[in-house]
MMTF fields as JSON, N, C-alpha, C and O atoms, coordinates in Angstrom:
{
  "mmtfVersion": "1.0.0",
  "mmtfProducer": "UNKNOWN",
  "numBonds": 279,
  "numAtoms": 280,
  "numGroups": 70,
  "numChains": 1,
  "numModels": 1,
  "chainsPerModel": [1],
  "groupsPerChain": [70],
  "chainIdList": ["A"],
  "bondAtomList": [4, 2, 8, 6, 12, 10, 16, 14, 20, 18, 24, 22, 28, 26, 32, 30, 36, 34, 40, 38, 44, 42, 48, 46, 52, 50, 56, 54, 60, 58, 64, 62, 68, 66, 72, 70, 76, 74, 80, 78, 84, 82, 88, 86, 92, 90, 96, 94, 100, 98, 104, 102, 108, 106, 112, 110, 116, 114, 120, 118, 124, 122, 128, 126, 132, 130, 136, 134, 140, 138, 144, 142, 148, 146, 152, 150, 156, 154, 160, 158, 164, 162, 168, 166, 172, 170, 176, 174, 180, 178, 184, 182, 188, 186, 192, 190, 196, 194, 200, 198, 204, 202, 208, 206, 212, 210, 216, 214, 220, 218, 224, 222, 228, 226, 232, 230, 236, 234, 240, 238, 244, 242, 248, 246, 252, 250, 256, 254, 260, 258, 264, 262, 268, 266, 272, 270, 276, 274],
  "bondOrderList": [1, 1, 1, 1, 1, 1, 1, 1, 1, 1, 1, 1, 1, 1, 1, 1, 1, 1, 1, 1, 1, 1, 1, 1, 1, 1, 1, 1, 1, 1, 1, 1, 1, 1, 1, 1, 1, 1, 1, 1, 1, 1, 1, 1, 1, 1, 1, 1, 1, 1, 1, 1, 1, 1, 1, 1, 1, 1, 1, 1, 1, 1, 1, 1, 1, 1, 1, 1, 1],
  "groupList": [{"groupName": "MET", "atomNameList": ["N", "CA", "C", "O"], "elementList": ["N", "C", "C", "O"], "formalChargeList": [0, 0, 0, 0], "bondAtomList": [1, 0, 2, 1, 3, 2], "bondOrderList": [1, 1, 2], "singleLetterCode": "M", "chemCompType": "L-PEPTIDE LINKING"}, {"groupName": "GLU", "atomNameList": ["N", "CA", "C", "O"], "elementList": ["N", "C", "C", "O"], "formalChargeList": [0, 0, 0, 0], "bondAtomList": [1, 0, 2, 1, 3, 2], "bondOrderList": [1, 1, 2], "singleLetterCode": "E", "chemCompType": "L-PEPTIDE LINKING"}, {"groupName": "LYS", "atomNameList": ["N", "CA", "C", "O"], "elementList": ["N", "C", "C", "O"], "formalChargeList": [0, 0, 0, 0], "bondAtomList": [1, 0, 2, 1, 3, 2], "bondOrderList": [1, 1, 2], "singleLetterCode": "K", "chemCompType": "L-PEPTIDE LINKING"}, {"groupName": "ASN", "atomNameList": ["N", "CA", "C", "O"], "elementList": ["N", "C", "C", "O"], "formalChargeList": [0, 0, 0, 0], "bondAtomList": [1, 0, 2, 1, 3, 2], "bondOrderList": [1, 1, 2], "singleLetterCode": "N", "chemCompType": "L-PEPTIDE LINKING"}, {"groupName": "TRP", "atomNameList": ["N", "CA", "C", "O"], "elementList": ["N", "C", "C", "O"], "formalChargeList": [0, 0, 0, 0], "bondAtomList": [1, 0, 2, 1, 3, 2], "bondOrderList": [1, 1, 2], "singleLetterCode": "W", "chemCompType": "L-PEPTIDE LINKING"}, {"groupName": "VAL", "atomNameList": ["N", "CA", "C", "O"], "elementList": ["N", "C", "C", "O"], "formalChargeList": [0, 0, 0, 0], "bondAtomList": [1, 0, 2, 1, 3, 2], "bondOrderList": [1, 1, 2], "singleLetterCode": "V", "chemCompType": "L-PEPTIDE LINKING"}, {"groupName": "ILE", "atomNameList": ["N", "CA", "C", "O"], "elementList": ["N", "C", "C", "O"], "formalChargeList": [0, 0, 0, 0], "bondAtomList": [1, 0, 2, 1, 3, 2], "bondOrderList": [1, 1, 2], "singleLetterCode": "I", "chemCompType": "L-PEPTIDE LINKING"}, {"groupName": "PHE", "atomNameList": ["N", "CA", "C", "O"], "elementList": ["N", "C", "C", "O"], "formalChargeList": [0, 0, 0, 0], "bondAtomList": [1, 0, 2, 1, 3, 2], "bondOrderList": [1, 1, 2], "singleLetterCode": "F", "chemCompType": "L-PEPTIDE LINKING"}, {"groupName": "THR", "atomNameList": ["N", "CA", "C", "O"], "elementList": ["N", "C", "C", "O"], "formalChargeList": [0, 0, 0, 0], "bondAtomList": [1, 0, 2, 1, 3, 2], "bondOrderList": [1, 1, 2], "singleLetterCode": "T", "chemCompType": "L-PEPTIDE LINKING"}, {"groupName": "SER", "atomNameList": ["N", "CA", "C", "O"], "elementList": ["N", "C", "C", "O"], "formalChargeList": [0, 0, 0, 0], "bondAtomList": [1, 0, 2, 1, 3, 2], "bondOrderList": [1, 1, 2], "singleLetterCode": "S", "chemCompType": "L-PEPTIDE LINKING"}, {"groupName": "TYR", "atomNameList": ["N", "CA", "C", "O"], "elementList": ["N", "C", "C", "O"], "formalChargeList": [0, 0, 0, 0], "bondAtomList": [1, 0, 2, 1, 3, 2], "bondOrderList": [1, 1, 2], "singleLetterCode": "Y", "chemCompType": "L-PEPTIDE LINKING"}, {"groupName": "GLN", "atomNameList": ["N", "CA", "C", "O"], "elementList": ["N", "C", "C", "O"], "formalChargeList": [0, 0, 0, 0], "bondAtomList": [1, 0, 2, 1, 3, 2], "bondOrderList": [1, 1, 2], "singleLetterCode": "Q", "chemCompType": "L-PEPTIDE LINKING"}, {"groupName": "LEU", "atomNameList": ["N", "CA", "C", "O"], "elementList": ["N", "C", "C", "O"], "formalChargeList": [0, 0, 0, 0], "bondAtomList": [1, 0, 2, 1, 3, 2], "bondOrderList": [1, 1, 2], "singleLetterCode": "L", "chemCompType": "L-PEPTIDE LINKING"}, {"groupName": "GLY", "atomNameList": ["N", "CA", "C", "O"], "elementList": ["N", "C", "C", "O"], "formalChargeList": [0, 0, 0, 0], "bondAtomList": [1, 0, 2, 1, 3, 2], "bondOrderList": [1, 1, 2], "singleLetterCode": "G", "chemCompType": "PEPTIDE LINKING"}, {"groupName": "HIS", "atomNameList": ["N", "CA", "C", "O"], "elementList": ["N", "C", "C", "O"], "formalChargeList": [0, 0, 0, 0], "bondAtomList": [1, 0, 2, 1, 3, 2], "bondOrderList": [1, 1, 2], "singleLetterCode": "H", "chemCompType": "L-PEPTIDE LINKING"}, {"groupName": "ASP", "atomNameList": ["N", "CA", "C", "O"], "elementList": ["N", "C", "C", "O"], "formalChargeList": [0, 0, 0, 0], "bondAtomList": [1, 0, 2, 1, 3, 2], "bondOrderList": [1, 1, 2], "singleLetterCode": "D", "chemCompType": "L-PEPTIDE LINKING"}, {"groupName": "ARG", "atomNameList": ["N", "CA", "C", "O"], "elementList": ["N", "C", "C", "O"], "formalChargeList": [0, 0, 0, 0], "bondAtomList": [1, 0, 2, 1, 3, 2], "bondOrderList": [1, 1, 2], "singleLetterCode": "R", "chemCompType": "L-PEPTIDE LINKING"}, {"groupName": "ALA", "atomNameList": ["N", "CA", "C", "O"], "elementList": ["N", "C", "C", "O"], "formalChargeList": [0, 0, 0, 0], "bondAtomList": [1, 0, 2, 1, 3, 2], "bondOrderList": [1, 1, 2], "singleLetterCode": "A", "chemCompType": "L-PEPTIDE LINKING"}],
  "groupTypeList": [0, 1, 2, 3, 4, 5, 2, 6, 7, 8, 9, 8, 3, 7, 10, 11, 9, 1, 6, 5, 2, 11, 0, 12, 8, 13, 3, 14, 6, 15, 8, 5, 12, 12, 3, 2, 11, 15, 9, 9, 14, 16, 8, 7, 13, 1, 6, 1, 5, 10, 6, 14, 11, 1, 15, 7, 9, 2, 17, 6, 1, 6, 0, 6, 12, 3, 11, 6, 3, 6],
  "groupIdList": [1, 2, 3, 4, 5, 6, 7, 8, 9, 10, 11, 12, 13, 14, 15, 16, 17, 18, 19, 20, 21, 22, 23, 24, 25, 26, 27, 28, 29, 30, 31, 32, 33, 34, 35, 36, 37, 38, 39, 40, 41, 42, 43, 44, 45, 46, 47, 48, 49, 50, 51, 52, 53, 54, 55, 56, 57, 58, 59, 60, 61, 62, 63, 64, 65, 66, 67, 68, 69, 70],
  "secStructList": [7, 7, 6, 6, 3, 3, 3, 3, 3, 3, 3, 1, 7, 2, 2, 2, 2, 2, 2, 2, 2, 2, 2, 2, 2, 6, 6, 6, 7, 7, 3, 3, 3, 3, 3, 7, 1, 7, 1, 1, 7, 6, 6, 1, 1, 7, 3, 3, 3, 3, 3, 3, 4, 4, 4, 2, 2, 2, 2, 2, 2, 2, 2, 2, 2, 6, 6, 7, 7, 7],
  "xCoordList": [0.851, 0.0, 0.893, 1.968, 0.442, 1.19, 1.337, 0.633, 2.262, 2.426, 1.249, 0.484, 1.119, 0.099, -1.316, -2.272, -1.482, -2.782, -2.873, -1.903, -4.011, -4.211, -5.467, -6.443, -5.407, -6.566, -7.564, -7.203, -8.818, -9.839, -10.913, -11.637, -11.019, -12.082, -11.66, -11.002, -12.042, -11.757, -12.981, -13.622, -13.305, -14.444, -14.227, -13.478, -14.876, -14.885, -16.057, -16.173, -16.919, -18.106, -17.833, -17.676, -17.775, -17.478, -18.497, -18.127, -19.778, -20.832, -20.715, -20.937, -20.369, -20.202, -19.041, -19.145, -17.95, -16.803, -17.163, -16.731, -17.934, -18.358, -19.279, -19.207, -20.133, -21.006, -20.171, -20.437, -19.167, -18.272, -17.554, -17.458, -17.052, -16.359, -17.272, -16.868, -18.492, -19.422, -19.83, -19.995, -19.989, -20.336, -19.217, -19.487, -17.974, -16.843, -16.637, -16.358, -16.773, -16.639, -17.719, -17.46, -18.909, -19.996, -19.74, -20.379, -18.805, -18.411, -17.055, -16.351, -16.707, -15.505, -14.199, -13.243, -14.167, -12.947, -12.516, -13.266, -11.294, -10.768, -10.606, -10.046, -11.1, -11.147, -10.704, -10.989, -9.994, -9.541, -9.893, -9.665, -10.45, -10.687, -9.536, -9.105, -9.036, -8.002, -8.575, -8.745, -8.869, -9.493, -8.404, -7.658, -8.323, -7.332, -7.984, -7.394, -9.206, -9.892, -9.347, -8.936, -9.35, -8.963, -9.979, -11.183, -9.519, -10.429, -11.343, -12.433, -10.929, -11.773, -12.548, -13.552, -12.096, -12.771, -12.986, -12.087, -14.155, -14.445, -14.43, -14.511, -14.331, -14.322, -12.938, -12.801, -11.912, -10.55, -10.131, -10.237, -9.658, -9.178, -10.193, -11.338, -9.75, -10.577, -10.519, -9.641, -11.464, -11.473, -11.162, -11.833, -10.146, -9.713, -10.059, -9.965, -10.459, -10.779, -9.682, -9.397, -9.07, -7.985, -8.392, -9.134, -7.891, -8.1, -6.769, -5.818, -6.71, -5.531, -5.465, -6.488, -4.254, -4.038, -4.671, -5.195, -4.63, -5.177, -6.705, -7.273, -7.381, -8.842, -9.307, -10.505, -8.367, -8.693, -9.742, -10.739, -9.539, -10.475, -11.876, -12.868, -11.948, -13.238, -13.93, -15.14, -13.172, -13.739, -14.264, -15.341, -13.511, -13.964, -15.266, -16.193, -15.33, -16.54, -17.744, -18.831, -17.552, -18.63, -19.065, -20.26, -18.115, -18.446, -19.208, -20.147, -18.798, -19.492, -20.922, -21.869, -21.062, -22.401, -23.32, -24.536, -22.758, -23.544, -23.568, -24.027, -23.074, -23.091, -22.409, -22.908, -21.255, -20.446, -19.494, -18.794, -19.464, -18.571, -17.128, -16.757, -16.331, -14.92, -14.101, -12.882],
  "yCoordList": [-1.179, 0.0, 1.238, 1.24, 2.276, 3.523, 4.157, 3.8, 5.102, 5.853, 6.8, 7.046, 7.323, 8.309, 7.749, 8.521, 6.448, 5.851, 5.565, 5.095, 5.838, 5.574, 4.73, 4.854, 3.875, 3.032, 3.879, 4.52, 3.877, 4.676, 3.816, 4.286, 2.555, 1.697, 0.244, -0.148, -0.551, -1.988, -2.726, -2.292, -3.857, -4.66, -6.111, -6.393, -7.009, -8.411, -8.672, -9.758, -7.684, -7.793, -7.118, -5.899, -7.903, -7.361, -6.315, -5.281, -6.571, -5.659, -4.298, -3.262, -4.302, -3.041, -2.235, -1.018, -2.902, -2.233, -1.698, -0.605, -2.437, -1.998, -0.781, 0.106, -0.729, 0.433, 1.681, 2.749, 1.546, 2.673, 3.114, 4.309, 2.157, 2.478, 3.236, 4.26, 2.758, 3.401, 4.798, 5.712, 4.957, 6.257, 7.267, 8.404, 6.859, 7.751, 8.023, 9.155, 6.999, 7.164, 8.107, 8.914, 8.007, 8.894, 10.348, 11.248, 10.578, 11.928, 12.307, 13.171, 11.654, 11.965, 11.735, 12.497, 10.68, 10.287, 8.937, 7.962, 8.889, 7.622, 6.646, 6.986, 5.434, 4.438, 3.081, 2.717, 2.329, 0.988, 0.041, 0.354, -1.121, -2.176, -3.158, -3.56, -3.544, -4.564, -5.711, -5.593, -6.815, -7.963, -8.881, -9.501, -8.958, -9.799, -11.018, -11.662, -11.326, -12.486, -13.765, -13.796, -14.816, -16.137, -16.59, -16.43, -17.147, -17.511, -18.686, -18.797, -19.553, -20.698, -20.525, -21.204, -19.631, -19.378, -17.884, -17.167, -17.411, -15.974, -15.345, -14.122, -16.144, -15.587, -15.11, -14.473, -15.396, -14.968, -13.847, -13.974, -12.756, -11.649, -10.529, -10.65, -9.443, -8.252, -7.659, -7.985, -6.789, -6.008, -4.574, -4.009, -3.991, -2.647, -1.679, -2.021, -0.469, 0.586, 1.641, 2.169, 1.939, 2.92, 4.105, 3.961, 5.289, 6.518, 7.255, 6.921, 8.271, 9.124, 9.966, 10.392, 10.194, 10.928, 12.323, 12.776, 13.006, 14.369, 14.401, 15.469, 13.266, 13.196, 12.764, 12.601, 12.579, 12.007, 12.822, 12.261, 14.127, 14.969, 14.943, 14.81, 15.069, 15.049, 13.701, 13.652, 12.612, 11.268, 11.052, 10.485, 11.499, 11.36, 12.13, 11.632, 13.326, 14.133, 13.429, 13.408, 12.861, 12.143, 10.932, 10.668, 10.205, 9.009, 9.38, 8.687, 10.471, 10.906, 11.347, 10.992, 12.117, 12.586, 11.426, 11.529, 10.326, 9.15, 8.086, 6.966, 8.438, 7.582, 6.242, 5.208, 6.263, 5.059, 4.989, 5.959, 3.862, 3.696, 3.594, 2.692, 4.526, 4.558, 3.793, 3.693],
  "zCoordList": [0.0, 0.0, 0.0, 0.601, -0.672, -0.747, 0.63, 1.574, 0.724, 1.967, 2.144, 1.211, 3.351, 3.718, 3.778, 3.714, 3.898, 4.157, 5.65, 6.246, 6.261, 7.683, 7.866, 7.125, 8.872, 9.195, 9.979, 10.967, 9.536, 10.208, 10.864, 11.741, 10.442, 10.964, 10.848, 9.884, 11.836, 11.842, 12.359, 13.316, 11.712, 12.146, 11.729, 10.794, 12.417, 11.995, 11.061, 10.494, 10.902, 10.056, 8.717, 8.656, 7.647, 6.319, 5.894, 5.338, 6.15, 5.721, 6.406, 5.778, 7.678, 8.405, 7.821, 7.664, 7.505, 6.886, 5.51, 5.141, 4.757, 3.429, 3.517, 2.666, 4.521, 4.716, 4.999, 4.447, 5.855, 6.155, 4.888, 4.61, 4.123, 2.869, 1.921, 1.37, 1.717, 0.807, 1.291, 0.484, 2.594, 3.158, 2.892, 2.504, 3.099, 2.863, 1.379, 0.985, 0.565, -0.883, -1.409, -2.302, -0.866, -1.259, -0.907, -1.452, 0.002, 0.387, -0.214, 0.309, -1.305, -2.096, -1.337, -1.485, -0.524, 0.173, -0.385, -0.328, -0.927, -1.444, -0.289, 0.753, -0.485, 0.578, 0.056, -1.084, 0.915, 0.564, 1.704, 2.873, 1.358, 2.345, 2.293, 1.212, 3.453, 3.546, 4.374, 5.588, 3.701, 4.349, 4.899, 4.141, 6.231, 6.9, 7.547, 8.415, 7.117, 7.673, 7.067, 5.907, 7.869, 7.402, 6.363, 6.566, 5.269, 4.178, 4.527, 3.966, 5.428, 5.756, 7.06, 7.275, 7.928, 9.211, 9.349, 9.786, 8.986, 8.978, 10.367, 10.482, 11.418, 12.765, 13.176, 14.22, 12.39, 12.698, 11.758, 10.538, 12.333, 11.519, 11.39, 11.825, 10.787, 10.681, 9.285, 8.485, 9.013, 7.784, 8.194, 9.058, 7.573, 7.916, 6.784, 5.606, 7.165, 6.204, 6.296, 7.371, 5.145, 5.079, 4.221, 3.249, 4.599, 3.83, 3.749, 4.457, 2.869, 2.817, 4.085, 4.621, 4.548, 5.788, 5.76, 6.778, 4.621, 4.556, 4.658, 4.885, 4.498, 4.614, 6.003, 6.232, 6.927, 8.232, 8.989, 9.443, 9.132, 9.9, 9.294, 10.011, 7.984, 7.296, 7.492, 7.718, 7.407, 7.568, 8.985, 9.171, 9.973, 11.368, 11.574, 12.213, 11.039, 11.163, 10.52, 11.098, 9.342, 8.646, 9.464, 9.596, 10.006, 10.797, 12.08, 12.474, 12.721, 13.938, 13.603, 14.304, 12.536, 12.148, 11.776, 11.938, 11.279, 10.912, 12.003, 11.777, 13.179, 14.365, 14.156, 14.599, 13.474, 13.306, 14.503, 14.793, 15.189, 16.341, 15.885, 15.134, 16.347, 15.952, 16.968, 16.829]
}
């Protein structure tokens, strides 16, 4: 992954991570999901949401306004 990406959200639930990604993307923030879950046992590992460092403040504000638990 390129430099200047920061993790903004982590979950074991893929759908919850995808909702966060879509919410941020809808607000013009580039977003990447990194799936670290085990392929055969979905209960192990997490899905992480990354954004560019310069979008961090805006992303936090959007997540708070949409009541996403950080």
